[in-house]
N, C-alpha and C positions, 0 to 999 in steps of 0.2 A: 855672434851665430846665436840658431833657433836651436832649443832643449827642445826637443819629440820623445814622446812616452809614443812607443803604436802598439796596436793589440791587433790582433790575426782574428778569425773564431769570427767577432760584431761587422767584420766587412770593410773599418774604420780607421782612419789613421786620425790620433787628435794630436793638433797642432798648439804647441802653451807657446807664454809669453816667455822672450829671452831671459833666461837666466845668468844673474849676473856674477855675482860666485861660483854658481854649483855646476857655472858653460867646463871648466876644467877639469871637474869634480869628475867629470860621466864620461872623457877621453881617457881612454885606458885601462878599466875597469873589465875588461872580457873575462880579462885570469880570473875573478874572484871566482869561481866555481869550482877550484881544483883544490880554495881552502877548505874541501872535506878531507878532502886527501895527504894535503901538506900539512897539517892540526899539529901531526907529527913532531914537524919541524917548529914548532912554538909551543910553549908549555902554556900561557892560555893566547888566545885570540879576540881581536877584538871586535864587539860589540856594539851596536844600538839598538834602544826600544824603539818600536811603533806608538808613538804618543801622542794625545793630543796639545797641538801648540797653535803661536799664531804664525803664519803663512803670510810672507814678506815678496813680494813682484817688486821685482825695479826691471831699468836701463840701463847700459852705459855707456860713455864712448872718447876716447880719448882729447883732448881741449890744451890750452892755456892757459895759464893765470896772469892776468891783467891788471896794474892797479889805477885807481880812479885818483889822478897825479892836480887836480883843478875843480873848484867848485865852482861857479857865480851866483852872485847870492845878493839879492833883491826883496823891493816889496810889492806887492804884486799890484797894486793899485797905487801907488807915490804918496805923495802927500809934503809938507812942509817937517823939513827936519830936527826934531826939538831934544836929541841924544845922540850920541857916538861915544861910547864905555871902552873901546876899545883901538890900541894902534897899531900901525900897520909894522907887524914882524911879531906882535904880541903872538902865545901861542892859545890857542880855547881849545875846549873842549865843547863836547856833543851838545845842545842846549845851551850854552853859555847864550847869555845877552850879548847882541851885538851893537846895535840901533833900537832909536823909536821914531816913529813919526804919530804927529796931531792926532789925535783920536778921535774927536769932538764929532764929527756929524758920524762917523760908525758908530759911536756910542747911541747917538740918538736915532739911527736906523734901527738899531739894537734894541732901542725903546719900544718905534714904533710897531716895530714885527712881536714887542713880546706883547702888547694891547693886541694888537689883531689874534692875536692866538688866545687871546683870553678871551677877545670875545669870541671866533671860533669854538672855544672849549664851551662857556655859557650858552652857545646857542643848541649845543653839541646834547647837555643837560637839560635843558628846555623841552627836544623832541623824545630825547628818550624818558624825562620824570613824564613828559605830556596824558593828560588822564583823560584825551582824548578817545582813547579805545574803549575804558571805562565808564567813560559818556555815553560815547555808543550803543554798549552795552545796556545804560541803565535805561536811555532809551529807549531801543528795545522791549527791555523789559514792560516799561510804563505804554508803550502800546499797547503786544499785546497785554496786558491787564484793560486798557478800554477796550480794548475787539472783545472780551474775553464781559466784562460787563455789559455793552452796548448790547451783545447777544444774548443777556441774564437780562437789561431791561425792555427788550423788542417780543420778546420769547412773553416775561411777567404781563407786559401791555396786549399780548395777543389772546395770550389767557384772561385777564380781566373782561378782555371785549367777547370771547362766548363765554365768558357768565352773562355778560350782561345779554348777551343773544340769546340764549337759553334763558331768562327772567323774560325776557319780551316776549316769547314764543309761548312758554307758560300763561304766561298774565293774556296772552291774545286768545289762546286755548279755551280762556276760566272765561273772557268776555263771549266770546261764543255761547262758550255753555249756558250763561246770564242769559246771554241775547233768545236762547230758543225758549227760554223757561219763561223770557217775560211774553212772548210770543205767544206761544203756546196757553198761558193763563190770559192773554187777551183776548185771545178764540175763544176760550171758554164763555167771559163775561160778555164779551159782545157778537160775538159770534151765531152765523146761522146752522150754526148746527157740522157747521165742516171742521175740521180738522186742524191742525196748526199748519198741517200741509199746504190746505187752499192758500193760507194768507202768503205762503213763499209762491206760488205759482197765481195767485193772482196780480192783475195790473195794480198796479203801485197809486195812490193818490198824490197829491203833497204832499201827505204825513209820512208818505211811503206803507199803509195802512190799504188794502184790499178795499174796494169801493162795494157801499152795502146802503142799503135805504137808510135813510135819514133816521128815520124812526127806532135804528139799531142804535146810535151811537149817542143814545140820548138818556143811557145810564148813569150814573156818578162814577161804580166802578171801572163802567171799560176804559172811561175817560182818564183814572189815573192807569189801567196796566197801560192804553195807549202810550198816554205818557213817558210809561216806566219800557216799554217797546222802544221808543225813540231815544232816549237815555242811553239803552245797550247798545245799540248800534250806535249811537255817536263813541261810546267804549271800545266799542270793537272799531270802530276806523279808526280811534288816538290808540290804541295797541299795533295796529299794523304799519300808521306811520310810526309807533316806536321800535319798533321790530326792523322798518327797513333805512330805519338811523343809527341804530346798531349794526348796524351790517352794513351801511355804508362805512361809519366809523372804523368798523375792521379792519377794510379795504385800504382803506383812508393809514390808517396804523401799519396796515402789512406793508404797503409802501412804502410809505416813512422809515420802517424799519428795516427793509433791504437797504433804501441809502445808504441811514444811521452805522451797517454793519460793513457796509462793500469801505463807503470812507474809512472807518475805522481798520479794516483790514491794508485796505490802500498807505495808512499810516504808520504798519506792523510793515509792508513793503519796505516803505519807505527806507524805515526806523534800519530794517535787515541790511540793505543797501547801500546803506552809510555805514554802519559797523564791517561792512566786507570792504569797502573804499578804504575806511580809515585803517582798517587792520593790513591789508594789503598795502598801503602805501608807508606806514612804520619802517618796517625793515629799511625801506631803499634810501629813504627820508634819514635815517640814522647813518648808514651806511656811504650816502652820499655827502651830510655831514663829517662823517668819521675822515673821509675823504680830502674836508677842506681842511679840519683841524691838521691833517700829516700834511696837508702844503704849506699850513701855515706856521707851523713845528721843523719844519724844513729852513723856511724863509727863517727862522730864529736862531736856528743852527747856523745858517750859513752869516745871518750878522754876527753872532756870534765870531765867525771865523775872519769875519773882515778884524773885528775886533782888536785878535789877535793874532792878526795878521798886522797889525801896528806895530806889534813888537819883534824885530829881527830877530832869532835866535842863530847860531851855526849845527847846519844840519847835522854835522859830523864833526868827532878833532880834525884840527890842524893848523896851521900858521897862519895871520893875515898879512897880505901880498901885496893885495891893493887895497885904498878907499878912496874914492871921487867922492866927494861933498862935506860940507862942514855945517852945524848947527844955522838954522833957522833957513838953508836953501829949501826949493822945491826942488822933489827928487820925480822924475817919470814913473808910472810902473815899467816895474823890471820885465825885458822884453829879450835882453839879448840869448842866444845859447851857443851851446859847443859844439863844432864840429865833433862825432864821433865816429871811434873808429868800427869798423863793420863785427855787428853784432858785442856791444861792450858798451860800456858808459865811460870809458876815459875818454878823452877826446884827444885829434887825433895831434903832434907833435905841428907845432908852427901855426894851428889852423882854427883862426879864431877866435873871441873873446877868452886872450890867454893874457900872461902880466902884461904882454906889448913885447915891443922892441926887438929889433935885429931883424931874425925869422919869418915871426908872426906876424910884424908892422907887414912886410914886405909881401908874404903870403895874401894879409887880410884887408891891405889899405890903412887899418888902428894906426892912430901916429903914437909917435914912438910917447911925444910930450901927456899921452895922456893914458897909461898901461890902464887892464882893464875895456881897455873901450867902453863902452857907456855904460858896464855895469858897476853897480855902488862900492860893491867889497868880490874879492877874489880869496879865495880861500887852495892855500897851495898843502901838498905833504900832507896830504889826508890819513894815506896810511891803512885805508882801502881797499881790500882786494875782492874780483873776479875770475872767477874761471868763465868763460866764450867759449861752449863745444856743439861740433855741426853733430847732428845725433840724425841717421838714417830715415825718411817717410814712416814706416811701419814704427819706428820707436815714440817719432816727435808726436802723431796721435796722442800716445800715451801721457807727453806731459802736461803739464795742466801749474802758472804759477801760485806759490806757497809751498807746491810738494815738498818734503823732507828731503837733500843728498848728504851724503858721501864724496869726499872727496881724496883723493892719498893722488900721490907726488915721486916719481920713477927716482928724485934727487933726494927726497925724504923720508924712506920708505921706511922709519918708525912713524910716523904723522900720520893720520888723519882725521881732516877738517868737516866739520857740520858746516852743512848752508844750507840753501833752502833755494828755489828758483824761481826766479826776478819775473821774464818775461821767454816767452817765443817766440821768433821770428813770423810771423804771416807770409811773406814769403819764402820760397825758398830756392839756394843755391845749386848749381850744379858745380861736385867736388869731384873729381876725377870721372866727372861720366853717372857718378851718384849722385840725386835726388836727397839734399841735403836741408834740416834747417835745424839754426843756432837755436842756441839757447844758453841765458845769460844766467851764472849760479852766483849769490853773494854769498861766503865764506862769513862764519861767525868764529872767524882766528882772528888773532893779532901776533902770533908765532915770527919769530926777529927771523926766524929762517927763509919766510916765504918772501919772493923776488918775483917782479915780474917777468913772465916769457917762462917761468917753467913749466914744461911740460906737465900736465894734470889729469887725472882718470877721473870723470864723475860717475857715478853710482846715481840714479832717482828714484830713491821709492815711490815705487807706483801706484801699491794695492800692499793691504793690511785684511786676512783672513785670520777671525780670534776663532780659535773653539772647533781646530781643525785634526781628525787621526793621517797623522806625517809618519816620514820613513827620513832615515839620511840620503839627500841627492847619492851621494858618494857611492852606496849600496847598492842602489839600482842599476839595471847594465838593460839591453835592446840583445835577446833569442830567440831567431827568429822571426821578427816581428812584433814578441812582447816583449813586456817590461815583466821583469825577474828578476826576488832579492830570492838570499842564503839566508834561510829561516833554518833555527838550533831549533831540532824539535828533542822526545824522547826516543827516537832513531837516530839521533845523529843529523847533521846537517840535509838540508833537502831546497832544493832551488823552488819555490814558491814564485805561478804570474800574480798580476793582481793588476786592474784597472786605477792608471794613475789620473792624479786631478790638476788643477794646477804644480810648475813646478816654480817653488822660489829660490830664495838666493841661498838656501844650505838646506832645505829639505821639499818634498815633494809629497806632494796630496794625498790618499788611500781614499779614493772612491768605494773600492771591495775588494774583495784578496785575503786581505790580512785583517788583523787580532788587533784589538789597541794590549799591549804590554806581552808582545811576540817578540825574542831577540833578534834581531839577524848580525849576519857577517860581515862585517866593515873590509876591505879594499887595506893588504897588504900595506903598511905601512902611514894608514891613518888613525 
């Protein structure tokens, strides 16, 4: 049944996991409230402490004990039989070697898989140790340095061009001043009294001088001054050409510089993109290669298992009942199975895969001339027991393979056998109109009193919560929909309501309402 603690006031009821051992303790404790009134009847009332403990929860159900009486053995992949180390009738222990088949091919496959694993591990190491990212970082740094150097070089070149243009402009200005001085001098020595400005305004002849009468050009000083003016004009023209050339050079250098800078910037962008791509790909490449390494490692493990499977060992203790094969013969892969009783690993008597003869032969069609049918070895009298228990659906959902279990027996009250859940049926079975799921629990006990068919109760541990505040479940009672315990205080015993949490095998979690160290009264007889 379900253990429940209810609380009013909050307007809710808390349903908790069915308690294995506490269920009966919670029934019939209504009279505990009278302990304070009858304390005089007992010299020392029994108490318990509110304390922190590991809370164990679980489910239980009755079932039956069944024995695995036979087990069929063989080689998963068959092969040529190289040794048979036991005889029919021999008693063998768990792990004892029974027979072997040729393992040459299996060992060759193992070597191949180990080589493949080494190759995949080397590839992973190569990717992990690859300098691709650091190389891309170095390339980016170099491209950035080239960009900076290019910008500096173009800037220096344009500054040099500006200096050349300035020098050409100053030279042209100086040459123009020299020309004006030469013209003034020539006007003074050759002219008709006109100022030098009249020379600039007059019509030029072929020499660039104002037309005058021939008589004015006969003076030697005039001729020399006219030649000086002509030379000055040539110098001005040359300076103008030099200035234009310097300006054109700057324009060309500026255009070329822009191209060089853009090329350098493009190199930086490309290097950055390469770094980003390499950095982004690296973890995925490592993960991909790690997956290949894992697959290769799994293949190695499978190959090792195949080598190990070339040696047949007894999985459990038992007696060799059947051997079908001699050294040198080729065995087929073991494919025979036993028909199992519902919810059990024990075979149905006389149904398939047994030692043959009699009812088994009639039921399965296996010839009595070949005991065990197609099986290589059959072990009998395994002496291993299991409990097959039907759990209702609300309990079955809490059960998982591997969970710890304690099994008790009506016929052996002083025995509690430890065990573990082997499996839970995936399909429900209707038992008396109740949906149930069979669970198989393997026992870790070889008590000689165990016999197949004994009635057993399996207590499956479904959870353990450490370091929680708890109170004995036997001290808890329900009063007007509230969970209450009787606390011993300075003024005597008093009923104290509290909010329960999980209900364990023998203790109940305290969510609020009680404090660690408080003493609570237990029912009479506890």
